Backbone atoms as SQL, in Angstrom:
CREATE TABLE atoms (id INTEGER PRIMARY KEY, chain TEXT, resi INTEGER, resn TEXT, atom TEXT, x REAL, y REAL, z REAL);
INSERT INTO atoms VALUES
  (1, 'A', 1, 'MET', 'N', -4.219, -18.484, -25.495),
  (2, 'A', 1, 'MET', 'CA', -3.027, -17.758, -25.112),
  (3, 'A', 1, 'MET', 'C', -3.250, -16.255, -25.242),
  (4, 'A', 2, 'ALA', 'N', -3.836, -15.840, -26.348),
  (5, 'A', 2, 'ALA', 'CA', -4.082, -14.416, -26.568),
  (6, 'A', 2, 'ALA', 'C', -5.058, -13.871, -25.535),
  (7, 'A', 3, 'ALA', 'N', -6.043, -14.698, -25.164),
  (8, 'A', 3, 'ALA', 'CA', -7.016, -14.269, -24.156),
  (9, 'A', 3, 'ALA', 'C', -6.332, -14.071, -22.806),
  (10, 'A', 4, 'THR', 'N', -5.401, -14.955, -22.488),
  (11, 'A', 4, 'THR', 'CA', -4.667, -14.842, -21.229),
  (12, 'A', 4, 'THR', 'C', -3.828, -13.574, -21.216),
  (13, 'A', 5, 'GLU', 'N', -3.143, -13.296, -22.324),
  (14, 'A', 5, 'GLU', 'CA', -2.329, -12.086, -22.419),
  (15, 'A', 5, 'GLU', 'C', -3.194, -10.835, -22.312),
  (16, 'A', 6, 'ALA', 'N', -4.352, -10.865, -22.976),
  (17, 'A', 6, 'ALA', 'CA', -5.260, -9.718, -22.925),
  (18, 'A', 6, 'ALA', 'C', -5.759, -9.502, -21.499),
  (19, 'A', 7, 'SER', 'N', -6.068, -10.598, -20.828),
  (20, 'A', 7, 'SER', 'CA', -6.527, -10.506, -19.441),
  (21, 'A', 7, 'SER', 'C', -5.426, -9.957, -18.537),
  (22, 'A', 8, 'ALA', 'N', -4.208, -10.445, -18.717),
  (23, 'A', 8, 'ALA', 'CA', -3.071, -9.974, -17.922),
  (24, 'A', 8, 'ALA', 'C', -2.803, -8.496, -18.186),
  (25, 'A', 9, 'THR', 'N', -2.922, -8.092, -19.450),
  (26, 'A', 9, 'THR', 'CA', -2.721, -6.688, -19.804),
  (27, 'A', 9, 'THR', 'C', -3.784, -5.811, -19.155),
  (28, 'A', 10, 'ALA', 'N', -5.025, -6.274, -19.180),
  (29, 'A', 10, 'ALA', 'CA', -6.116, -5.511, -18.567),
  (30, 'A', 10, 'ALA', 'C', -5.901, -5.374, -17.062),
  (31, 'A', 11, 'ILE', 'N', -5.481, -6.456, -16.423),
  (32, 'A', 11, 'ILE', 'CA', -5.216, -6.423, -14.982),
  (33, 'A', 11, 'ILE', 'C', -4.057, -5.478, -14.687),
  (34, 'A', 12, 'SER', 'N', -3.010, -5.544, -15.517),
  (35, 'A', 12, 'SER', 'CA', -1.859, -4.663, -15.319),
  (36, 'A', 12, 'SER', 'C', -2.262, -3.201, -15.457),
  (37, 'A', 13, 'ARG', 'N', -3.063, -2.895, -16.450),
  (38, 'A', 13, 'ARG', 'CA', -3.522, -1.512, -16.642),
  (39, 'A', 13, 'ARG', 'C', -4.367, -1.059, -15.455),
  (40, 'A', 14, 'GLU', 'N', -5.231, -1.956, -14.985),
  (41, 'A', 14, 'GLU', 'CA', -6.074, -1.635, -13.832),
  (42, 'A', 14, 'GLU', 'C', -5.207, -1.364, -12.598),
  (43, 'A', 15, 'ASN', 'N', -4.200, -2.198, -12.389),
  (44, 'A', 15, 'ASN', 'CA', -3.293, -2.002, -11.252),
  (45, 'A', 15, 'ASN', 'C', -2.519, -0.697, -11.379),
  (46, 'A', 16, 'LEU', 'N', -2.076, -0.374, -12.585),
  (47, 'A', 16, 'LEU', 'CA', -1.369, 0.889, -12.806),
  (48, 'A', 16, 'LEU', 'C', -2.277, 2.082, -12.527),
  (49, 'A', 17, 'GLN', 'N', -3.530, 1.975, -12.944),
  (50, 'A', 17, 'GLN', 'CA', -4.474, 3.060, -12.696),
  (51, 'A', 17, 'GLN', 'C', -4.722, 3.231, -11.196),
  (52, 'A', 18, 'ARG', 'N', -4.840, 2.113, -10.479),
  (53, 'A', 18, 'ARG', 'CA', -5.015, 2.187, -9.026),
  (54, 'A', 18, 'ARG', 'C', -3.793, 2.825, -8.374),
  (55, 'A', 19, 'ALA', 'N', -2.619, 2.383, -8.787),
  (56, 'A', 19, 'ALA', 'CA', -1.385, 2.934, -8.218),
  (57, 'A', 19, 'ALA', 'C', -1.286, 4.428, -8.505),
  (58, 'A', 20, 'GLU', 'N', -1.639, 4.815, -9.721),
  (59, 'A', 20, 'GLU', 'CA', -1.599, 6.232, -10.082),
  (60, 'A', 20, 'GLU', 'C', -2.570, 7.036, -9.223),
  (61, 'A', 21, 'ALA', 'N', -3.758, 6.501, -8.993),
  (62, 'A', 21, 'ALA', 'CA', -4.746, 7.191, -8.163),
  (63, 'A', 21, 'ALA', 'C', -4.241, 7.347, -6.729),
  (64, 'A', 22, 'ILE', 'N', -3.610, 6.307, -6.210),
  (65, 'A', 22, 'ILE', 'CA', -3.054, 6.370, -4.855),
  (66, 'A', 22, 'ILE', 'C', -1.962, 7.425, -4.782),
  (67, 'A', 23, 'LEU', 'N', -1.062, 7.416, -5.776),
  (68, 'A', 23, 'LEU', 'CA', 0.019, 8.401, -5.790),
  (69, 'A', 23, 'LEU', 'C', -0.515, 9.823, -5.917),
  (70, 'A', 24, 'ARG', 'N', -1.518, 10.015, -6.747),
  (71, 'A', 24, 'ARG', 'CA', -2.123, 11.348, -6.884),
  (72, 'A', 24, 'ARG', 'C', -2.725, 11.805, -5.548),
  (73, 'A', 25, 'SER', 'N', -3.351, 10.875, -4.849),
  (74, 'A', 25, 'SER', 'CA', -3.936, 11.190, -3.545),
  (75, 'A', 25, 'SER', 'C', -2.859, 11.593, -2.544),
  (76, 'A', 26, 'ILE', 'N', -1.753, 10.855, -2.542),
  (77, 'A', 26, 'ILE', 'CA', -0.647, 11.165, -1.637),
  (78, 'A', 26, 'ILE', 'C', -0.067, 12.538, -1.959),
  (79, 'A', 27, 'VAL', 'N', 0.146, 12.801, -3.238),
  (80, 'A', 27, 'VAL', 'CA', 0.686, 14.100, -3.651),
  (81, 'A', 27, 'VAL', 'C', -0.273, 15.215, -3.251),
  (82, 'A', 28, 'ALA', 'N', -1.561, 14.998, -3.444),
  (83, 'A', 28, 'ALA', 'CA', -2.547, 16.013, -3.063),
  (84, 'A', 28, 'ALA', 'C', -2.488, 16.281, -1.562),
  (85, 'A', 29, 'ASP', 'N', -2.345, 15.219, -0.767),
  (86, 'A', 29, 'ASP', 'CA', -2.225, 15.389, 0.687),
  (87, 'A', 29, 'ASP', 'C', -0.968, 16.168, 1.046),
  (88, 'A', 30, 'LEU', 'N', 0.116, 15.877, 0.356),
  (89, 'A', 30, 'LEU', 'CA', 1.375, 16.558, 0.647),
  (90, 'A', 30, 'LEU', 'C', 1.342, 18.024, 0.234),
  (91, 'A', 31, 'GLU', 'N', 0.510, 18.342, -0.742),
  (92, 'A', 31, 'GLU', 'CA', 0.411, 19.723, -1.200),
  (93, 'A', 31, 'GLU', 'C', -0.413, 20.588, -0.256),
  (94, 'A', 32, 'ARG', 'N', -1.127, 19.973, 0.654),
  (95, 'A', 32, 'ARG', 'CA', -1.900, 20.739, 1.632),
  (96, 'A', 32, 'ARG', 'C', -1.576, 20.259, 3.052),
  (97, 'A', 33, 'PRO', 'N', -0.337, 20.493, 3.477),
  (98, 'A', 33, 'PRO', 'CA', 0.114, 19.979, 4.770),
  (99, 'A', 33, 'PRO', 'C', -0.642, 20.540, 5.970),
  (100, 'A', 34, 'GLN', 'N', -1.113, 21.781, 5.883),
  (101, 'A', 34, 'GLN', 'CA', -1.831, 22.351, 7.028),
  (102, 'A', 34, 'GLN', 'C', -3.137, 21.607, 7.275),
  (103, 'A', 35, 'GLU', 'N', -3.867, 21.319, 6.205),
  (104, 'A', 35, 'GLU', 'CA', -5.112, 20.568, 6.346),
  (105, 'A', 35, 'GLU', 'C', -4.826, 19.174, 6.890),
  (106, 'A', 36, 'LEU', 'N', -3.781, 18.565, 6.377),
  (107, 'A', 36, 'LEU', 'CA', -3.420, 17.225, 6.820),
  (108, 'A', 36, 'LEU', 'C', -3.024, 17.248, 8.288),
  (109, 'A', 37, 'ASP', 'N', -2.252, 18.243, 8.686),
  (110, 'A', 37, 'ASP', 'CA', -1.816, 18.341, 10.076),
  (111, 'A', 37, 'ASP', 'C', -3.010, 18.525, 11.013),
  (112, 'A', 38, 'GLN', 'N', -3.979, 19.308, 10.596),
  (113, 'A', 38, 'GLN', 'CA', -5.159, 19.530, 11.428),
  (114, 'A', 38, 'GLN', 'C', -6.001, 18.267, 11.550),
  (115, 'A', 39, 'ALA', 'N', -5.968, 17.419, 10.533),
  (116, 'A', 39, 'ALA', 'CA', -6.768, 16.198, 10.537),
  (117, 'A', 39, 'ALA', 'C', -6.141, 15.102, 11.400),
  (118, 'A', 40, 'LEU', 'N', -4.857, 15.244, 11.721),
  (119, 'A', 40, 'LEU', 'CA', -4.176, 14.219, 12.506),
  (120, 'A', 40, 'LEU', 'C', -4.537, 14.338, 13.980),
  (121, 'A', 41, 'THR', 'N', -4.667, 13.189, 14.620),
  (122, 'A', 41, 'THR', 'CA', -4.860, 13.192, 16.068),
  (123, 'A', 41, 'THR', 'C', -3.501, 13.405, 16.723),
  (124, 'A', 42, 'GLU', 'N', -3.510, 13.685, 18.006),
  (125, 'A', 42, 'GLU', 'CA', -2.254, 13.883, 18.738),
  (126, 'A', 42, 'GLU', 'C', -1.389, 12.625, 18.665),
  (127, 'A', 43, 'GLU', 'N', -2.023, 11.466, 18.789),
  (128, 'A', 43, 'GLU', 'CA', -1.286, 10.199, 18.726),
  (129, 'A', 43, 'GLU', 'C', -0.642, 10.006, 17.352),
  (130, 'A', 44, 'GLU', 'N', -1.376, 10.360, 16.296),
  (131, 'A', 44, 'GLU', 'CA', -0.834, 10.238, 14.943),
  (132, 'A', 44, 'GLU', 'C', 0.333, 11.199, 14.734),
  (133, 'A', 45, 'ARG', 'N', 0.226, 12.416, 15.292),
  (134, 'A', 45, 'ARG', 'CA', 1.327, 13.379, 15.190),
  (135, 'A', 45, 'ARG', 'C', 2.571, 12.847, 15.885),
  (136, 'A', 46, 'GLU', 'N', 2.369, 12.250, 17.068),
  (137, 'A', 46, 'GLU', 'CA', 3.501, 11.681, 17.797),
  (138, 'A', 46, 'GLU', 'C', 4.124, 10.531, 17.010),
  (139, 'A', 47, 'SER', 'N', 3.280, 9.684, 16.426),
  (140, 'A', 47, 'SER', 'CA', 3.788, 8.564, 15.628),
  (141, 'A', 47, 'SER', 'C', 4.559, 9.068, 14.418),
  (142, 'A', 48, 'LEU', 'N', 4.035, 10.104, 13.787),
  (143, 'A', 48, 'LEU', 'CA', 4.710, 10.688, 12.629),
  (144, 'A', 48, 'LEU', 'C', 6.060, 11.260, 13.039),
  (145, 'A', 49, 'GLY', 'N', 6.107, 11.909, 14.191),
  (146, 'A', 49, 'GLY', 'CA', 7.373, 12.435, 14.699),
  (147, 'A', 49, 'GLY', 'C', 8.366, 11.323, 14.994),
  (148, 'A', 50, 'THR', 'N', 7.868, 10.230, 15.566),
  (149, 'A', 50, 'THR', 'CA', 8.729, 9.076, 15.854),
  (150, 'A', 50, 'THR', 'C', 9.275, 8.484, 14.564),
  (151, 'A', 51, 'LEU', 'N', 8.412, 8.336, 13.564),
  (152, 'A', 51, 'LEU', 'CA', 8.860, 7.796, 12.276),
  (153, 'A', 51, 'LEU', 'C', 9.897, 8.705, 11.634),
  (154, 'A', 52, 'GLN', 'N', 9.692, 10.017, 11.731),
  (155, 'A', 52, 'GLN', 'CA', 10.660, 10.960, 11.165),
  (156, 'A', 52, 'GLN', 'C', 11.994, 10.836, 11.878),
  (157, 'A', 53, 'SER', 'N', 11.957, 10.689, 13.199),
  (158, 'A', 53, 'SER', 'CA', 13.196, 10.520, 13.968),
  (159, 'A', 53, 'SER', 'C', 13.920, 9.246, 13.561),
  (160, 'A', 54, 'MET', 'N', 13.155, 8.166, 13.390),
  (161, 'A', 54, 'MET', 'CA', 13.756, 6.895, 12.977),
  (162, 'A', 54, 'MET', 'C', 14.384, 7.027, 11.596),
  (163, 'A', 55, 'LEU', 'N', 13.697, 7.709, 10.698),
  (164, 'A', 55, 'LEU', 'CA', 14.224, 7.922, 9.353),
  (165, 'A', 55, 'LEU', 'C', 15.510, 8.734, 9.407),
  (166, 'A', 56, 'ASP', 'N', 15.532, 9.766, 10.232),
  (167, 'A', 56, 'ASP', 'CA', 16.744, 10.581, 10.384),
  (168, 'A', 56, 'ASP', 'C', 17.914, 9.738, 10.877),
  (169, 'A', 57, 'ILE', 'N', 17.650, 8.853, 11.838),
  (170, 'A', 57, 'ILE', 'CA', 18.702, 7.988, 12.378),
  (171, 'A', 57, 'ILE', 'C', 19.231, 7.050, 11.301),
  (172, 'A', 58, 'VAL', 'N', 18.323, 6.404, 10.590),
  (173, 'A', 58, 'VAL', 'CA', 18.721, 5.433, 9.571),
  (174, 'A', 58, 'VAL', 'C', 19.505, 6.097, 8.446),
  (175, 'A', 59, 'GLN', 'N', 19.197, 7.354, 8.163),
  (176, 'A', 59, 'GLN', 'CA', 19.892, 8.056, 7.087),
  (177, 'A', 59, 'GLN', 'C', 21.202, 8.692, 7.538),
  (178, 'A', 60, 'SER', 'N', 21.515, 8.608, 8.814),
  (179, 'A', 60, 'SER', 'CA', 22.732, 9.251, 9.311),
  (180, 'A', 60, 'SER', 'C', 23.981, 8.451, 8.943),
  (181, 'A', 61, 'PRO', 'N', 25.107, 9.138, 8.729),
  (182, 'A', 61, 'PRO', 'CA', 26.364, 8.457, 8.400),
  (183, 'A', 61, 'PRO', 'C', 26.829, 7.521, 9.521),
  (184, 'A', 62, 'LEU', 'N', 26.570, 7.892, 10.767),
  (185, 'A', 62, 'LEU', 'CA', 26.978, 7.046, 11.891),
  (186, 'A', 62, 'LEU', 'C', 26.260, 5.700, 11.844),
  (187, 'A', 63, 'PHE', 'N', 24.967, 5.728, 11.553),
  (188, 'A', 63, 'PHE', 'CA', 24.203, 4.487, 11.460),
  (189, 'A', 63, 'PHE', 'C', 24.754, 3.614, 10.338),
  (190, 'A', 64, 'THR', 'N', 25.043, 4.222, 9.205),
  (191, 'A', 64, 'THR', 'CA', 25.602, 3.489, 8.071),
  (192, 'A', 64, 'THR', 'C', 26.928, 2.849, 8.457),
  (193, 'A', 65, 'ALA', 'N', 27.764, 3.576, 9.178),
  (194, 'A', 65, 'ALA', 'CA', 29.055, 3.039, 9.611),
  (195, 'A', 65, 'ALA', 'C', 28.869, 1.863, 10.561),
  (196, 'A', 66, 'VAL', 'N', 27.923, 1.980, 11.487),
  (197, 'A', 66, 'VAL', 'CA', 27.662, 0.883, 12.430),
  (198, 'A', 66, 'VAL', 'C', 27.188, -0.359, 11.684),
  (199, 'A', 67, 'VAL', 'N', 26.320, -0.178, 10.717),
  (200, 'A', 67, 'VAL', 'CA', 25.838, -1.317, 9.929),
  (201, 'A', 67, 'VAL', 'C', 26.993, -1.953, 9.170),
  (202, 'A', 68, 'ASP', 'N', 27.849, -1.141, 8.564),
  (203, 'A', 68, 'ASP', 'CA', 29.004, -1.670, 7.829),
  (204, 'A', 68, 'ASP', 'C', 29.926, -2.466, 8.745),
  (205, 'A', 69, 'ILE', 'N', 30.212, -1.926, 9.920),
  (206, 'A', 69, 'ILE', 'CA', 31.089, -2.620, 10.870),
  (207, 'A', 69, 'ILE', 'C', 30.451, -3.929, 11.321),
  (208, 'A', 70, 'THR', 'N', 29.155, -3.897, 11.585),
  (209, 'A', 70, 'THR', 'CA', 28.444, -5.110, 12.005),
  (210, 'A', 70, 'THR', 'C', 28.532, -6.184, 10.932),
  (211, 'A', 71, 'GLU', 'N', 28.332, -5.795, 9.681),
  (212, 'A', 71, 'GLU', 'CA', 28.409, -6.760, 8.578),
  (213, 'A', 71, 'GLU', 'C', 29.818, -7.343, 8.457),
  (214, 'A', 72, 'LYS', 'N', 30.831, -6.498, 8.605),
  (215, 'A', 72, 'LYS', 'CA', 32.216, -6.977, 8.526),
  (216, 'A', 72, 'LYS', 'C', 32.521, -7.946, 9.661),
  (217, 'A', 73, 'CYS', 'N', 32.033, -7.642, 10.861),
  (218, 'A', 73, 'CYS', 'CA', 32.244, -8.543, 12.007),
  (219, 'A', 73, 'CYS', 'C', 31.559, -9.886, 11.782),
  (220, 'A', 74, 'LYS', 'N', 30.369, -9.856, 11.208),
  (221, 'A', 74, 'LYS', 'CA', 29.658, -11.106, 10.920),
  (222, 'A', 74, 'LYS', 'C', 30.487, -11.980, 9.984),
  (223, 'A', 75, 'LYS', 'N', 31.095, -11.364, 8.965),
  (224, 'A', 75, 'LYS', 'CA', 31.906, -12.116, 8.005),
  (225, 'A', 75, 'LYS', 'C', 33.152, -12.687, 8.671),
  (226, 'A', 76, 'VAL', 'N', 33.779, -11.909, 9.525),
  (227, 'A', 76, 'VAL', 'CA', 35.007, -12.350, 10.190),
  (228, 'A', 76, 'VAL', 'C', 34.723, -13.498, 11.142),
  (229, 'A', 77, 'TYR', 'N', 33.641, -13.397, 11.896),
  (230, 'A', 77, 'TYR', 'CA', 33.356, -14.399, 12.920),
  (231, 'A', 77, 'TYR', 'C', 32.478, -15.546, 12.431),
  (232, 'A', 78, 'SER', 'N', 32.168, -15.566, 11.162),
  (233, 'A', 78, 'SER', 'CA', 31.352, -16.662, 10.618),
  (234, 'A', 78, 'SER', 'C', 32.195, -17.839, 10.215);
C-alpha cells in the first residue's frame, strides 16, 4: 500500500512539474508577443483571429441571453 501511494505521489509530482513547465512556456510566449506573431504563418494568424472573434461572441451578453432563453424553452417544451 505504501509503495502504491509513493508511486502515485511521484507520478503526481511529475505531472505537476510537466504542467508547470508548460505554463511557464506559455507565459514566456505571451511575454514576447512580437516574436510569437512573427513566427505565425498567415493561416495561423487568421485562425487566431477567428478564435478571438468566437471568444468575443461567446463572452457577449447577447450570447448569454440567447443561451438562457434556449435553455428555458427546452424546459418548457420538454
